[in-house]
C-alpha positions as CSV (number, residue, x, y, z in Angstrom):
1,X,42.0,-14.9,-20.4
2,X,44.1,-16.3,-23.2
3,X,42.2,-17.4,-26.2
4,X,42.2,-21.2,-26.4
5,X,39.4,-21.7,-28.9
6,X,41.9,-22.8,-31.6
7,X,43.2,-25.7,-29.4
8,X,42.0,-29.2,-29.4
9,X,41.1,-31.5,-26.4
10,X,43.8,-33.8,-25.3
11,X,44.5,-35.7,-22.1
12,X,46.3,-33.4,-19.7
13,X,48.0,-34.3,-16.5
14,X,50.0,-32.4,-13.9
15,X,51.7,-33.4,-10.6
16,X,52.5,-30.7,-8.0
17,X,54.3,-30.8,-4.7
18,X,54.2,-28.9,-1.4
19,X,56.2,-29.7,1.8
20,X,55.1,-28.9,5.3
21,X,57.9,-28.7,7.9
22,X,57.1,-29.3,11.5
23,X,59.0,-28.6,14.7
24,X,59.1,-32.0,16.3
25,X,58.6,-35.7,15.9
26,X,55.7,-35.4,18.3
27,X,53.7,-33.4,15.8
28,X,54.0,-36.1,13.2
29,X,52.9,-38.7,15.8
30,X,49.9,-36.5,16.7
31,X,48.9,-36.4,13.0
32,X,49.2,-40.2,12.6
33,X,47.4,-40.8,15.9
34,X,44.6,-38.3,14.9
35,X,45.2,-36.4,18.2
36,X,45.3,-32.9,16.7
37,X,42.5,-30.8,18.4
38,X,41.2,-29.5,15.1
39,X,40.6,-33.0,13.6
40,X,42.1,-35.5,11.2
41,X,44.7,-33.4,9.5
42,X,45.4,-35.6,6.6
43,X,41.7,-36.1,5.6
44,X,40.6,-32.5,6.2
45,X,43.6,-31.3,4.2
46,X,42.8,-33.8,1.4
47,X,39.2,-32.5,1.2
48,X,40.4,-28.9,1.1
49,X,42.7,-29.8,-1.7
50,X,39.9,-31.4,-3.8
51,X,37.8,-28.3,-3.4
52,X,40.8,-26.1,-4.3
53,X,41.5,-27.9,-7.5
54,X,37.9,-27.6,-8.7
55,X,37.7,-23.9,-7.9
56,X,41.1,-22.7,-9.2
57,X,39.5,-20.6,-11.9
58,X,37.5,-18.7,-9.2
59,X,40.6,-17.4,-7.5
60,X,43.3,-17.3,-10.3
61,X,42.0,-14.6,-12.8
62,X,43.6,-16.0,-16.0
63,X,42.8,-19.7,-15.3
64,X,40.0,-21.1,-17.5
65,X,37.1,-23.1,-16.0
66,X,37.7,-26.7,-17.1
67,X,36.3,-30.1,-16.3
68,X,38.4,-31.8,-13.6
69,X,38.2,-35.5,-14.3
70,X,40.6,-36.9,-11.7
71,X,42.3,-35.5,-8.6
72,X,44.5,-37.5,-6.1
73,X,46.2,-36.2,-3.0
74,X,49.0,-38.3,-1.6
75,X,51.2,-37.9,1.4
76,X,54.7,-39.1,2.4
77,X,55.4,-38.5,6.1
78,X,59.0,-38.1,7.3
79,X,60.4,-37.4,10.8
80,X,59.8,-33.7,10.7
81,X,58.0,-33.1,7.4
82,X,55.1,-34.0,5.2
83,X,55.5,-34.2,1.5
84,X,52.3,-33.6,-0.4
85,X,51.7,-34.6,-4.0
86,X,48.6,-33.6,-5.9
87,X,47.8,-35.2,-9.3
88,X,45.2,-33.7,-11.6
89,X,43.9,-35.0,-14.9
90,X,41.5,-33.6,-17.5
91,X,40.6,-34.0,-21.2
92,X,40.5,-30.4,-22.3
93,X,42.2,-27.7,-24.4
94,X,44.6,-26.4,-21.7
95,X,46.8,-27.9,-19.0
96,X,46.1,-28.3,-15.3
97,X,49.5,-27.4,-13.8
98,X,48.0,-24.4,-12.0
99,X,45.2,-26.5,-10.7
100,X,47.6,-29.0,-9.3
101,X,49.8,-26.3,-7.7
102,X,46.8,-24.6,-6.2
103,X,45.6,-27.9,-4.7
104,X,49.0,-28.6,-3.2
105,X,49.1,-25.1,-1.8
106,X,45.7,-25.3,-0.1
107,X,46.5,-28.8,1.3
108,X,49.6,-27.4,2.9
109,X,47.9,-24.2,4.1
110,X,45.1,-26.3,5.7
111,X,47.7,-28.4,7.5
112,X,49.4,-25.2,8.7
113,X,46.1,-23.9,10.1
114,X,45.4,-27.2,11.9
115,X,48.8,-27.6,13.3
116,X,49.8,-24.1,14.4
117,X,48.0,-24.5,17.8
118,X,50.3,-27.4,18.8
119,X,53.4,-26.5,16.8
120,X,54.6,-22.9,16.5
121,X,57.5,-24.0,14.2
122,X,55.3,-25.3,11.4
123,X,56.0,-23.8,8.0
124,X,55.3,-24.4,4.3
125,X,58.0,-24.8,1.7
126,X,58.8,-26.0,-1.8
127,X,55.5,-25.6,-3.6
128,X,56.4,-26.5,-7.2
129,X,55.3,-28.4,-10.3
130,X,56.9,-31.8,-10.5
131,X,55.9,-32.7,-14.1
132,X,53.1,-32.3,-16.6
133,X,52.2,-33.9,-19.9
134,X,49.6,-33.6,-22.7
135,X,49.0,-31.1,-25.4
136,X,51.1,-30.0,-28.4
137,X,54.3,-29.5,-26.3
138,X,54.6,-33.3,-25.9
139,X,54.2,-33.9,-29.6
140,X,56.8,-31.3,-30.5
141,X,59.4,-33.0,-28.4
142,X,59.2,-35.9,-30.9
143,X,58.9,-34.0,-34.1
144,X,61.3,-34.8,-37.0
145,X,63.0,-31.4,-37.7
146,X,64.6,-32.3,-41.0
147,X,61.4,-32.9,-43.0
148,X,61.1,-31.3,-46.4
149,X,57.8,-29.6,-47.2
150,X,56.2,-28.0,-50.2
151,X,53.0,-25.9,-50.4
152,X,50.9,-25.6,-53.6
153,X,48.0,-23.1,-53.9
154,X,45.3,-24.3,-56.3
155,X,43.4,-21.3,-57.5
156,X,42.4,-20.0,-60.9
157,X,41.9,-16.5,-59.6
158,X,45.2,-16.4,-57.7
159,X,47.2,-17.9,-60.5
160,X,45.7,-15.4,-62.9
161,X,46.9,-12.5,-60.6
162,X,43.3,-11.4,-59.8
163,X,43.5,-12.3,-56.2
164,X,46.2,-12.4,-53.5
165,X,47.1,-15.7,-51.9
166,X,46.3,-15.9,-48.2
167,X,45.8,-19.6,-47.3
168,X,49.2,-20.6,-48.7
169,X,50.9,-18.0,-46.6
170,X,49.1,-19.2,-43.5
171,X,50.2,-22.7,-44.1
172,X,53.9,-21.8,-44.7
173,X,53.9,-19.7,-41.6
174,X,52.5,-22.6,-39.6
175,X,55.2,-24.9,-41.0
176,X,57.9,-22.4,-40.0
177,X,56.7,-22.4,-36.4
178,X,57.1,-26.2,-36.4
179,X,60.7,-26.0,-37.6
180,X,60.0,-27.7,-41.0
181,X,62.0,-26.8,-44.1
182,X,59.9,-25.3,-46.8
183,X,61.5,-26.5,-50.1
184,X,59.0,-24.9,-52.4
185,X,55.9,-22.7,-52.6
186,X,54.0,-22.2,-55.8
187,X,50.6,-21.2,-57.2
188,X,48.8,-23.2,-60.0
189,X,45.3,-23.2,-61.5
190,X,42.8,-25.5,-59.9
191,X,42.9,-28.0,-62.8
192,X,43.5,-31.7,-62.7
193,X,46.6,-31.9,-65.0
194,X,48.7,-29.2,-63.2
195,X,47.8,-30.7,-59.8
196,X,48.8,-34.2,-60.8
197,X,52.0,-32.8,-62.4
198,X,52.9,-31.3,-59.0
199,X,52.2,-34.5,-57.2
200,X,54.5,-36.5,-59.6
201,X,57.2,-33.9,-59.4
202,X,57.4,-33.6,-55.6
203,X,57.1,-37.3,-55.0
204,X,60.0,-37.9,-57.4
205,X,62.0,-35.3,-55.5
206,X,61.2,-37.3,-52.2
207,X,59.5,-34.3,-50.6
208,X,58.2,-35.6,-47.2
209,X,55.2,-33.3,-46.8
210,X,53.1,-31.9,-49.7
211,X,50.3,-29.6,-48.9
212,X,47.7,-28.3,-51.4
213,X,45.3,-25.6,-50.5
214,X,42.2,-24.8,-52.5
215,X,39.8,-26.7,-54.7
216,X,38.3,-28.9,-52.0
217,X,34.8,-27.4,-52.1
218,X,31.8,-28.5,-54.1
219,X,31.6,-26.1,-57.0
220,X,32.1,-27.5,-60.5
221,X,35.6,-25.9,-60.6
222,X,36.8,-27.6,-57.4
223,X,38.8,-30.6,-58.7
224,X,41.7,-31.0,-56.3
225,X,40.3,-34.2,-54.7
226,X,39.6,-35.7,-58.1
227,X,43.2,-34.9,-59.1
228,X,44.9,-36.3,-56.0
229,X,42.8,-39.3,-55.0
230,X,43.7,-41.6,-58.0
231,X,47.4,-41.1,-57.3
232,X,47.4,-42.1,-53.6
233,X,48.8,-45.4,-52.5
234,X,47.1,-45.2,-49.1
235,X,44.4,-42.8,-47.9
236,X,44.3,-41.7,-44.2
237,X,40.6,-41.2,-43.3
238,X,41.4,-40.3,-39.7
239,X,43.3,-37.1,-40.7
240,X,40.4,-36.0,-43.0
241,X,37.9,-36.7,-40.2
242,X,40.0,-34.7,-37.7
243,X,40.1,-31.6,-39.9
244,X,36.3,-31.7,-40.6
245,X,35.4,-32.4,-37.0
246,X,37.6,-29.5,-35.8
247,X,36.1,-27.2,-38.4
248,X,32.5,-28.3,-37.6
249,X,32.9,-27.1,-34.1
250,X,33.5,-23.7,-35.4
251,X,31.2,-23.5,-38.5
252,X,28.4,-25.7,-39.8
253,X,29.9,-25.4,-43.3
254,X,33.0,-27.4,-42.5
255,X,31.0,-30.6,-43.4
256,X,31.0,-29.5,-47.0
257,X,34.8,-29.6,-47.3
258,X,36.4,-32.5,-49.2
259,X,39.8,-32.4,-47.6
260,X,42.1,-35.3,-48.5
261,X,45.0,-37.0,-46.8
262,X,47.1,-39.9,-47.9
263,X,50.5,-41.2,-48.9
264,X,52.0,-41.6,-52.4
265,X,55.2,-43.5,-51.7
266,X,56.6,-41.9,-48.6
267,X,55.2,-38.5,-49.3
268,X,52.4,-37.4,-47.1
269,X,49.9,-35.4,-49.3
270,X,47.3,-33.1,-47.7
271,X,44.6,-31.2,-49.6
272,X,43.2,-28.4,-47.4
273,X,40.4,-25.8,-48.0
274,X,41.3,-22.7,-49.9
275,X,39.7,-20.2,-47.5
276,X,42.0,-18.5,-44.9
277,X,39.9,-19.8,-42.0
278,X,39.6,-23.3,-43.4
279,X,43.3,-23.6,-44.0
280,X,44.2,-22.2,-40.6
281,X,41.8,-24.4,-38.8
282,X,42.8,-27.5,-40.7
283,X,46.5,-26.9,-39.8
284,X,45.5,-26.4,-36.1
285,X,43.5,-29.6,-36.1
286,X,46.2,-31.9,-37.2
287,X,49.6,-30.3,-36.5
288,X,51.9,-31.2,-34.9
289,X,50.3,-34.6,-34.2
290,X,50.4,-35.6,-37.8
291,X,54.2,-35.5,-37.8
292,X,54.1,-38.7,-35.8
293,X,53.5,-40.5,-39.1
294,X,57.1,-39.9,-40.0
295,X,58.3,-41.6,-36.8
296,X,56.2,-44.6,-37.9
297,X,57.7,-44.6,-41.4
298,X,61.2,-44.5,-40.0
299,X,60.6,-47.5,-37.7
300,X,59.7,-45.6,-34.6
301,X,56.6,-45.8,-32.5
302,X,53.5,-47.5,-33.9
303,X,50.2,-45.8,-34.4
């Protein structure tokens, strides 16, 4: 199965459709009158659909087992057809479109099995996904593509040439996948004055997003939070909490990170861990959702 351990839980929803065609108006009347020999077609098929949704991962090899938190089976009966809609919801790391389509398929197949003794013309058609929502794809639809971003690596050893930068490159690669414009990338010592100089420089240049990596630990040399916090106009605790919570699910040491998030003017400043894993996990935890802040700044949706 595809690795989804890096993803975060969000509300996911999918609606799928299947259509059962019948050979005569009398078949529809038999269904409505509950006169089909095998039983109540609509209710038996509904029950089969519920079981199918919950057991999708048992029959589709690459589907992940996931908690199904809501399933609804709805019908619309026409003169010679039955339109089936299956809605599935979950709060999880991956979507439920296959679960919804599997449910719709089994509802339709159950109807076929129950109706074939009385209608040899019955057939199944148009099994498809009508729509889905949830996850990062929804957020990316609303991202602001013309944001200017800068990445600053705070490390004494990297700036001295004794160590190669990894975390900064991870961050820049992630920004590229989001379609953001990287205006600058630089390496400086983990010292208060150089860090504050970078903050002043980039905010003066009206950089939208400024990301520091490194210096957020608890050693005596880690001073990035001490440098940045006094300069912030507004701190954003929710972003900091999201990064630590995401990391804590993967390592107990994430609680020791002192990641920082806040605004100076209209520049969003983030201070992320300097380790490769810490930087990558922090980016996964908050992007692309954090870009919604710029919609708020520009008079868009409210938080």
